[in-house]
N, C-alpha and C positions, 0 to 999 in steps of 0.2 A: 863137703869137706875136701880140703886139699892137703896133701902131704902124708906123713906116716900114719895119721889117725884114720884115713879113709877106709882101711880094711876092717876097722872095728865098727864102723857105722852100720854095717849089715847084720851084726850080731845082736839083734833085738828080739824080744819075745813074739812068737806067733800066737794070736788069740784064737780060740780059747785054750789051746793045748799047752801053752807056756813052754814050748820047745823053741830052740834058737832057729830063726829063719834061715840062717846061713849054713849051719852044720847039723841041725836036727837033734842035738842033744838037749837035755833039760836046761832051761835058761835060769841063771846066767852061766853060759859056757865059759871056758877058760879065757877066750878072747874078750868076751863081754866083761868078765871080772877085771881083767887087766885094764880095759878101757875105763871102767867105772872107778877103779882105784886111782888111775891117772887123772881122770877128770875131777875127782873129788879129793885129791891128795891133801889139801889143806882144810877140808870141810867134812870130817867124818860124820857129824850130825846131819848135814845135808844129804850125804850118801844114805844114811839110815832112814831118813824121812822119805827119800825117793824109793828105796827098797820096800819100806813099809806101805807106801801107796801101791806098789806093784803087788805086794802080798795081799792087800785088801781086794784088789781087782781079781787076782787069781782065786781067792776064796769065793768070790761071787761067781766066777766063770767055771770053776771046777768044784761044785758042791759035793761030789762023790769022793773026792780025795781027802784023806785025813788032814786036818789043819797042821798038825805037827810035821807031816811030810813036806807040805808046802813051805812052812817056815824054815825047815832045814835046807831045802833047796834054794830058797831066795835070800835068806838072812844070815845063816850061820857060817858062811864062808868068809865074812868080813873080818879082816885082821883085828885082833884086840889091841888096845893101847897098852903100852908098857910103862 
């Protein structure tokens, strides 16, 4: 990537911990959230499908973590439609 979006490219989940590779906080971090909302600004359904796939992978990779905690971390930050 070239340009202002380059800094967001590194904020991806590390597997199997689902912590951000760049900053180490639970993914999606603030930078990843901003990048995702920007990338999917006109496609909220696409964003939810992508995050749902990430949730499914996280559930497989982190079987000891309660599913509601993972859902809260990965899905519940998405802005609601008005």
